C-alpha positions as CSV (number, residue, x, y, z in Angstrom):
1,M,-232.9,29.4,-35.4
2,S,-229.4,30.3,-36.6
3,H,-226.5,29.0,-34.5
4,P,-223.9,31.9,-33.9
5,E,-221.3,29.7,-32.4
6,A,-220.9,27.3,-35.3
7,D,-217.1,26.5,-36.0
8,R,-215.8,29.5,-38.4
9,A,-213.9,27.1,-40.4
10,A,-217.3,25.2,-41.5
11,S,-219.7,28.4,-41.4
12,A,-218.9,29.0,-44.9
13,R,-221.0,26.0,-45.4
14,R,-224.8,26.5,-44.0
15,V,-225.9,23.1,-42.5
16,L,-229.6,22.8,-41.6
17,A,-230.8,20.6,-39.0
18,V,-234.5,19.5,-39.9
19,I,-236.5,17.6,-37.3
20,P,-239.7,16.3,-38.7
21,A,-242.4,16.1,-35.9
22,R,-246.1,15.1,-36.9
23,G,-249.0,15.6,-34.5
24,G,-251.0,12.6,-35.6
25,S,-249.1,9.7,-34.1
26,K,-251.4,6.6,-33.6
27,G,-249.1,4.3,-31.7
28,V,-248.1,6.8,-29.1
29,P,-250.7,9.8,-28.9
30,A,-248.8,13.0,-29.0
31,K,-245.5,11.2,-28.9
32,N,-243.3,14.1,-30.1
33,L,-244.4,15.9,-27.0
34,A,-243.9,13.0,-24.5
35,P,-241.6,14.0,-22.0
36,V,-238.2,11.9,-21.3
37,G,-236.1,13.0,-18.6
38,G,-238.6,15.8,-18.1
39,V,-238.2,17.2,-21.6
40,P,-240.7,16.7,-24.4
41,L,-238.9,14.8,-27.3
42,V,-239.2,17.4,-29.7
43,A,-237.4,19.6,-27.2
44,R,-234.6,17.0,-26.7
45,A,-233.6,16.9,-30.4
46,V,-233.6,20.8,-30.7
47,R,-231.7,20.9,-27.6
48,E,-228.9,18.9,-29.3
49,C,-229.0,20.1,-32.6
50,R,-228.5,23.6,-31.3
51,A,-225.5,22.2,-29.3
52,A,-223.8,20.6,-32.2
53,R,-220.7,22.8,-33.3
54,L,-221.4,22.2,-37.1
55,V,-225.1,23.0,-37.2
56,T,-225.8,26.5,-38.3
57,D,-229.7,26.5,-38.3
58,V,-232.5,24.2,-36.7
59,V,-236.0,23.9,-38.3
60,V,-239.0,21.7,-37.0
61,S,-241.2,20.7,-39.3
62,T,-244.9,19.9,-38.1
63,D,-248.7,20.1,-38.6
64,D,-249.5,20.6,-34.8
65,H,-249.4,23.9,-33.1
66,A,-248.7,22.5,-29.7
67,I,-245.3,20.9,-31.2
68,A,-244.7,24.1,-32.9
69,A,-245.1,26.1,-29.9
70,A,-242.7,23.5,-27.9
71,A,-240.2,24.0,-30.9
72,R,-240.2,27.6,-30.7
73,E,-239.7,27.7,-27.0
74,S,-236.5,25.5,-27.3
75,G,-235.1,27.8,-29.8
76,A,-236.1,26.4,-33.1
77,E,-237.6,27.8,-36.3
78,V,-240.6,26.2,-37.2
79,V,-242.1,25.2,-40.8
80,L,-245.9,24.0,-40.9
81,R,-246.0,21.2,-42.8
82,P,-249.1,21.0,-45.4
83,A,-251.6,18.2,-45.2
84,A,-250.4,16.6,-48.4
85,I,-246.8,15.4,-46.8
86,A,-248.5,15.4,-43.0
87,G,-250.3,12.0,-43.3
88,D,-249.2,8.5,-42.1
89,T,-247.8,7.6,-45.7
90,A,-245.6,10.7,-45.8
91,T,-242.0,10.2,-46.0
92,S,-239.3,12.0,-44.1
93,E,-237.7,13.0,-47.3
94,A,-240.7,14.9,-48.3
95,A,-240.8,16.6,-44.9
96,V,-237.2,17.6,-45.2
97,L,-237.4,18.8,-48.6
98,H,-240.3,21.0,-47.8
99,A,-238.5,22.6,-44.8
100,L,-235.4,23.2,-46.7
101,D,-237.1,25.1,-49.6
102,A,-239.4,27.0,-46.9
103,H,-235.9,27.8,-44.7
104,E,-234.1,29.0,-48.1
105,A,-236.8,31.1,-49.2
106,L,-237.4,32.8,-45.6
107,H,-233.7,33.3,-45.3
108,G,-232.4,34.0,-48.9
109,A,-229.5,31.8,-48.6
110,A,-228.6,28.6,-49.9
111,V,-228.0,25.3,-47.7
112,D,-225.1,23.3,-48.4
113,V,-225.6,20.5,-46.0
114,V,-229.1,19.3,-44.7
115,L,-229.5,16.9,-41.6
116,L,-232.7,14.5,-40.8
117,V,-232.6,14.4,-36.9
118,Q,-235.4,12.1,-35.6
119,C,-236.8,13.2,-32.2
120,T,-238.1,9.7,-31.5
121,S,-234.4,8.8,-30.9
122,P,-234.4,10.3,-27.2
123,F,-230.8,9.7,-26.6
124,I,-229.3,11.1,-29.9
125,L,-226.3,13.3,-28.6
126,R,-224.8,16.5,-30.1
127,E,-221.8,14.4,-30.8
128,D,-223.8,12.0,-33.3
129,I,-225.2,15.0,-35.1
130,D,-221.7,16.8,-35.5
131,G,-220.5,13.3,-36.4
132,V,-223.1,13.2,-39.6
133,A,-222.5,16.5,-40.6
134,R,-218.8,16.4,-40.3
135,A,-218.8,13.3,-42.8
136,V,-220.4,15.4,-45.4
137,V,-218.8,19.1,-44.6
138,E,-215.3,17.9,-43.8
139,H,-214.9,14.5,-45.1
140,G,-216.4,15.0,-48.8
141,A,-219.1,12.1,-48.2
142,D,-222.3,12.7,-50.2
143,T,-224.7,11.3,-47.4
144,A,-223.9,9.9,-43.8
145,L,-226.2,8.0,-41.1
146,T,-225.4,7.0,-37.6
147,V,-225.0,3.3,-37.0
148,A,-224.2,1.0,-34.1
149,P,-222.2,-2.0,-33.5
150,F,-224.5,-5.0,-33.8
151,H,-223.8,-8.8,-33.2
152,G,-227.2,-10.4,-33.4
153,F,-228.0,-13.6,-35.5
154,I,-231.4,-12.2,-37.5
155,W,-233.7,-15.2,-38.6
156,R,-237.1,-15.3,-40.3
157,D,-239.8,-17.9,-40.4
158,T,-240.7,-19.3,-43.6
159,A,-244.4,-19.4,-42.4
160,D,-244.4,-15.8,-42.3
161,E,-243.4,-15.6,-45.9
162,F,-245.7,-18.4,-47.6
163,T,-249.1,-18.8,-47.6
164,G,-251.4,-20.8,-50.2
165,G,-248.2,-21.4,-52.2
166,E,-247.4,-17.8,-53.0
167,A,-245.0,-15.9,-51.5
168,H,-245.5,-12.5,-49.9
169,R,-243.8,-9.9,-47.7
170,V,-245.6,-9.5,-44.4
171,D,-243.4,-6.9,-43.4
172,A,-241.5,-4.9,-46.1
173,A,-239.4,-3.2,-43.6
174,A,-238.1,-6.5,-42.1
175,A,-237.5,-7.7,-45.6
176,A,-235.6,-4.8,-46.5
177,Q,-233.4,-4.9,-43.5
178,G,-233.0,-8.7,-44.2
179,A,-231.7,-8.4,-47.9
180,L,-229.5,-5.3,-46.6
181,G,-227.5,-7.8,-44.1
182,E,-227.5,-10.4,-46.7
183,A,-225.7,-8.0,-49.3
184,A,-223.5,-6.7,-46.7
185,H,-222.3,-10.1,-45.5
186,G,-222.8,-12.7,-48.5
187,V,-224.7,-16.1,-48.3
188,R,-223.9,-19.6,-48.4
189,G,-225.4,-22.0,-50.9
190,E,-227.6,-22.0,-53.8
191,A,-230.8,-21.5,-51.8
192,D,-229.6,-18.5,-49.7
193,T,-228.2,-17.1,-52.8
194,A,-231.9,-17.3,-54.3
195,R,-232.9,-15.8,-51.0
196,A,-230.6,-13.0,-51.3
197,A,-231.8,-12.2,-54.6
198,T,-235.4,-11.9,-53.9
199,G,-235.4,-10.7,-50.6
200,L,-237.7,-13.7,-49.8
201,G,-237.4,-17.0,-47.8
202,V,-238.1,-18.8,-50.7
203,V,-236.5,-20.7,-53.7
204,P,-238.0,-19.8,-57.2
205,A,-239.2,-23.3,-58.6
206,G,-238.3,-24.7,-62.1
207,D,-241.5,-23.3,-63.5
208,G,-240.8,-19.9,-62.3
209,H,-243.2,-19.9,-59.3
210,P,-241.8,-19.3,-55.8
211,A,-241.6,-22.6,-53.9
212,P,-240.8,-22.9,-50.0
213,A,-237.2,-23.4,-49.0
214,D,-236.0,-26.6,-48.6
215,T,-236.6,-26.7,-44.8
216,A,-239.5,-25.0,-43.4
217,G,-239.4,-23.2,-40.5
218,G,-236.7,-20.7,-39.5
219,Y,-233.6,-19.7,-41.4
220,G,-230.5,-17.3,-41.1
221,V,-230.7,-14.0,-42.8
222,N,-227.4,-12.5,-42.0
223,H,-225.8,-16.1,-41.2
224,D,-226.2,-19.8,-42.4
225,K,-227.8,-21.6,-39.5
226,S,-225.6,-24.7,-40.5
227,F,-222.5,-22.7,-39.6
228,R,-222.3,-21.1,-36.1
229,P,-218.9,-18.7,-36.3
230,R,-217.3,-17.3,-33.3
231,R,-218.1,-13.8,-32.8
232,Q,-214.7,-12.7,-33.5
233,D,-214.7,-14.3,-36.5
234,R,-217.7,-12.7,-38.0
235,P,-217.8,-9.6,-40.3
236,Q,-219.1,-6.7,-38.2
237,D,-222.8,-5.8,-38.7
238,L,-223.8,-2.3,-38.2
239,L,-227.3,-1.4,-37.4
240,E,-229.1,1.8,-38.6
241,T,-229.9,3.3,-35.6
242,G,-232.7,5.8,-37.3
243,A,-231.3,9.0,-35.2
244,A,-229.5,11.0,-37.7
245,Y,-228.7,11.4,-41.4
246,A,-226.8,14.0,-43.6
247,M,-227.1,14.7,-47.0
248,D,-225.7,17.1,-49.5
249,A,-228.4,19.7,-50.2
250,A,-228.1,19.7,-54.0
251,G,-227.9,16.0,-54.1
252,L,-231.0,15.3,-51.8
253,R,-233.1,17.4,-54.3
254,K,-231.8,15.7,-57.3
255,H,-232.3,12.2,-55.9
256,Q,-235.0,12.7,-53.8
257,H,-233.6,10.3,-51.2
258,R,-231.7,10.2,-47.9
259,F,-228.8,7.9,-49.7
260,F,-227.0,8.4,-52.7
261,G,-223.2,8.6,-53.8
262,R,-220.7,7.9,-51.0
263,T,-222.2,7.1,-47.9
264,E,-220.4,7.4,-44.8
265,L,-221.2,5.5,-41.5
266,V,-220.8,7.4,-38.2
267,R,-220.8,4.9,-35.6
268,T,-222.8,5.7,-32.1
269,D,-223.0,4.2,-28.6
270,P,-225.1,0.9,-29.3
271,A,-226.4,1.3,-25.6
272,R,-228.2,4.5,-26.7
273,V,-230.1,3.1,-29.7
274,L,-233.9,3.4,-28.7
275,E,-236.6,4.5,-31.2
276,I,-240.1,5.3,-29.9
277,D,-242.8,3.5,-31.6
278,D,-245.2,2.4,-28.9
279,P,-246.0,2.9,-25.3
280,H,-243.5,0.2,-24.3
281,D,-240.5,2.0,-25.8
282,L,-241.7,5.4,-24.3
283,A,-241.8,3.8,-21.0
284,R,-238.4,2.3,-21.4
285,A,-236.8,5.7,-22.5
286,Q,-238.2,7.2,-19.4
287,A,-236.9,4.5,-17.0
288,L,-233.5,4.9,-19.0
289,A,-233.3,8.8,-18.9
290,P,-231.9,9.4,-15.4
291,L,-229.0,6.9,-16.0
292,F,-228.1,8.2,-19.8
293,D,-228.9,12.3,-19.0
294,A,-226.9,12.5,-15.7
295,N,-223.3,13.5,-16.9
296,R,-224.8,15.3,-19.7
297,P,-224.4,19.3,-20.2
298,G,-227.3,21.1,-18.7
299,A,-228.6,17.9,-17.1
300,L,-228.9,19.6,-13.7
301,P,-230.6,23.0,-12.9
302,T,-228.2,26.1,-12.0
303,Y,-229.2,29.4,-10.2
304,D,-229.6,31.1,-13.7
305,D,-232.3,28.1,-14.9
306,I,-234.8,29.0,-12.1
307,D,-236.8,31.6,-10.0
308,A,-238.3,29.3,-7.5
309,V,-238.3,26.0,-5.7
310,V,-241.3,24.3,-4.7
311,L,-241.3,21.2,-2.5
312,D,-243.9,18.2,-1.9
313,F,-243.6,17.3,1.9
314,D,-244.0,13.4,2.6
315,G,-241.5,11.1,0.7
316,T,-239.3,14.2,-0.4
317,Q,-238.7,16.1,3.1
318,T,-239.5,12.6,4.9
319,D,-238.9,9.3,4.2
320,D,-242.6,8.6,3.5
321,R,-243.3,6.7,6.6
322,V,-245.4,8.0,9.5
323,L,-245.5,7.0,13.3
324,I,-248.6,7.1,15.0
325,D,-248.9,7.1,18.9
326,S,-251.7,5.8,21.2
327,D,-253.5,9.2,20.7
328,G,-253.5,9.2,17.1
329,R,-250.7,12.1,17.0
330,E,-248.5,11.3,14.0
331,F,-244.8,12.0,13.8
332,V,-242.4,12.0,11.0
333,S,-238.6,12.3,10.5
334,V,-236.8,15.3,8.5
335,H,-233.0,15.4,7.9
336,R,-231.2,18.2,9.1
337,G,-229.3,18.5,5.8
338,D,-232.1,19.5,4.0
339,G,-233.3,22.2,6.4
340,L,-229.7,23.8,5.8
341,G,-230.2,23.5,2.0
342,I,-233.6,25.1,2.2
343,A,-232.3,27.8,4.3
344,A,-229.5,28.7,1.7
345,L,-232.1,28.6,-1.3
346,R,-234.3,30.9,0.8
347,R,-231.4,33.4,1.6
348,S,-230.2,33.1,-2.2
349,G,-233.7,35.3,-3.0
350,L,-235.4,32.3,-4.7
351,K,-238.9,32.0,-4.0
352,M,-239.9,28.9,-2.0
353,L,-243.2,27.0,-1.3
354,V,-244.2,23.9,0.5
355,L,-247.2,22.2,-1.6
356,S,-248.6,19.1,0.1
357,T,-251.9,17.2,-0.3
358,E,-251.9,16.2,3.6
359,Q,-253.6,18.3,5.7
360,N,-251.4,17.9,8.8
361,P,-250.1,20.3,11.5
362,V,-246.5,18.7,11.3
363,V,-246.6,20.2,7.4
364,A,-247.1,23.6,8.9
365,A,-244.9,23.2,11.7
366,R,-241.8,22.6,9.7
367,A,-242.7,25.3,7.0
368,R,-242.9,27.8,10.0
369,K,-239.4,26.9,11.3
370,L,-238.1,26.8,7.8
371,Q,-239.6,30.3,7.3
372,I,-241.4,29.6,4.2
373,P,-244.8,29.5,3.0
374,V,-247.1,26.6,3.0
375,L,-250.2,25.2,1.1
376,H,-251.4,22.0,2.5
377,G,-254.6,19.7,2.7
378,I,-254.4,20.7,-1.7
379,D,-256.6,18.0,-3.6
380,R,-255.4,19.5,-7.0
381,K,-251.7,20.5,-6.5
382,D,-251.2,21.5,-10.2
383,L,-253.9,24.1,-10.1
384,A,-252.6,25.6,-6.6
385,L,-249.2,25.7,-8.1
386,K,-250.5,27.4,-11.1
387,Q,-252.4,30.2,-9.2
388,W,-249.2,30.7,-6.8
389,C,-247.2,31.2,-9.9
390,E,-249.7,33.8,-11.4
391,E,-249.7,35.6,-7.9
392,Q,-245.7,35.6,-7.6
393,G,-245.4,36.5,-11.2
394,I,-243.1,33.8,-11.7
395,A,-243.5,31.7,-15.3
396,P,-244.1,28.1,-14.7
397,E,-241.2,26.9,-16.9
398,R,-239.0,28.9,-14.3
399,V,-239.9,26.6,-11.5
400,L,-238.3,23.8,-10.1
401,Y,-240.7,21.4,-8.4
402,V,-239.7,18.4,-6.3
403,G,-241.6,15.3,-5.9
404,N,-241.9,11.4,-5.2
405,D,-245.6,9.8,-6.4
406,V,-247.9,10.1,-8.9
407,N,-250.0,12.9,-7.5
408,D,-247.0,15.0,-8.3
409,L,-247.1,14.2,-11.8
410,P,-249.6,17.3,-12.9
411,C,-247.2,19.4,-11.3
412,F,-244.4,17.9,-13.2
413,A,-246.3,18.6,-16.5
414,L,-246.7,22.2,-15.3
415,V,-242.9,23.2,-14.6
416,G,-239.8,23.6,-16.4
417,W,-237.8,21.5,-13.9
418,P,-239.4,18.5,-12.3
419,V,-237.0,17.0,-10.0
420,A,-237.6,13.3,-8.4
421,V,-236.0,12.1,-5.4
422,G,-234.1,8.9,-5.5
423,S,-236.9,6.9,-3.7
424,A,-239.6,8.1,-5.9
425,H,-242.2,5.9,-7.6
426,D,-240.6,4.4,-11.0
427,V,-243.2,6.8,-12.9
428,V,-242.6,9.6,-11.2
429,R,-238.5,9.1,-11.8
430,G,-239.0,8.5,-15.5
431,A,-241.2,11.9,-16.0
432,A,-238.4,13.7,-14.0
433,R,-236.1,16.3,-15.7
434,A,-233.4,15.1,-12.6
435,V,-233.3,12.4,-10.0
436,T,-231.6,12.9,-6.8
437,T,-229.0,10.1,-5.9
438,V,-230.2,10.1,-2.3
439,P,-234.0,8.9,-1.4
440,G,-236.3,11.5,0.3
441,G,-235.9,12.2,3.6
442,E,-232.2,11.5,3.6
443,G,-230.7,14.7,2.4
444,A,-232.3,14.8,-1.3
445,I,-233.3,18.5,-0.7
446,R,-229.5,19.5,0.2
447,E,-228.3,17.4,-2.7
448,I,-230.6,19.9,-5.1
449,A,-229.5,22.8,-3.4
450,G,-226.1,21.8,-4.3
451,W,-226.8,21.9,-7.7
452,I,-228.3,25.2,-7.5
453,L,-225.9,27.1,-5.4
454,G,-222.9,25.2,-5.8
455,P,-219.8,26.0,-3.3
456,S,-221.9,28.7,-2.0
457,L,-223.9,26.6,-0.2
458,D,-220.7,25.8,2.2
459,S,-220.8,29.2,3.6
460,L,-224.3,29.1,5.1
461,D,-224.7,29.3,9.0
462,P,-224.8,25.8,10.2
463,L,-227.3,26.6,13.0
464,D,-230.0,27.6,10.3
465,K,-231.4,23.9,9.7
C-alpha cells in the first residue's frame, strides 16, 4: 500500500512500515484478529500506519490467510511469510527483512527506512509511528524506538537464579531487562557490580564458580535496596514499549538487528503502554478501548461509513426493565429522543431494522410507530442479520449494529460498526467499536443519530417521535 499523502519534503525517502502478524499464537488463539474497540488488532495497526505522515508504504507479514484478508481490507499490502520464519522461534527482524526484500522486488524501488510496528500494542498512535520515522528520516538517527517514562523499582529474587549451587537464567528476557537497567543507571557496591557484569543475581566465588549473593532473597536491579532516593532524585528510567521501531534499511541489512548505530528514544504516553500476550491483557485492552479511542480521528461513524443501522430492542431502546401487570401484560419505557433520532436516520435514506430475540407485541408495536421493519423472536440474530444484508444487497461491513448484551456479540463480529450503549455488559462494551455516553433507554439511539447525521438532525420535525 502506497501512502500518497506522505509529506513531500520526506517523500524522497521511502518509509516502509512492516507489521508482523503470525497466525499461530498460542497464548491467545487468533490473537492478531482479536477485536479491540471493535477492530481487529492487525487492522488497528494498519490504520495508524496509513495515517502516519511519513509512512509511504504499509506491509503486513503473515502466514495466515484470514489475517491476510483483514490486512488487505484495511488497505495494507500483504507479504506471505514462509514457514521457515513463521514459527515460535522466528524473530521479528527475520520477518521485517523478508518483507523488505519482497516489497522492493515487487515495486522495483529501494526502501530507505523500515519500521517494525507491533499490532499487539493496541493503543499505538500515528504520532508514535511518525515519531520513530522522523528520528531516522529527519534527525539522522540510525535506529529509534518508542519508550515511556518508568518510575518503578525493579527487583529479582535470588531463589529464581540459584538452584543446586549453580546459577541459571530462569527468564532470559527479565535478565536482559535487568542488565539493561543496571547498565543505564549504575550500581552501588562490589556485589552489585558483579551482578551487572554477569547479568545474574550472584557473586563469583574465589574458585571462579558462582556463589549466592551475600543476602539471600530479593535484591534491587535498578536500585540499591539499602538506599531509597526520592523519585525526583532518581535518574529517569525509560521502558521500551515494544510498539514501534525504525531502522535505516541498509543498516538493518548489514547488522541483522533492530538496534545499531545511534538510537533515538521517542517518548510516548505511559498510560497507553500495553502489550497483549495473554487473555488477561486482551481483556484489559478491550475494557480500555472505549476510553482511549473516544477522541481519536475516525472513532465515531459518519454517514459516509455506513449503509444501514440495525437496532436491538431491549436494553438499547429501553432501559432493559419490564413492568408486568396482574394479567401478565408487559410494559416497557422508551425515550422520545430515540424516536426522533430513528426518524432522522430513516429519512436520511439509510436502511433500518429492529432485530430482537424477544417475541413480544410491544417490539412490533414500537417498530410500526417508527415505520421501520422488525424481526423479533429470533434465536440466532447473527444468521438473521446476515440473511437480511444479503436480501438488501448491503455489505455487513457497512452496517452499524447497536446492542447491549452478550447475545449481541455474534452480530458485533459480523458488522463493520458494532456499537454498545453506555449501560451494556462489560464484555459487550469491550467488543464495541464505539460506546455511547448515555445508557440504553435514555437517548442512546439519539446520540448515535447525532454521530451519523451531525447538525442535520436538528432540522427534523419534532412531532416525528
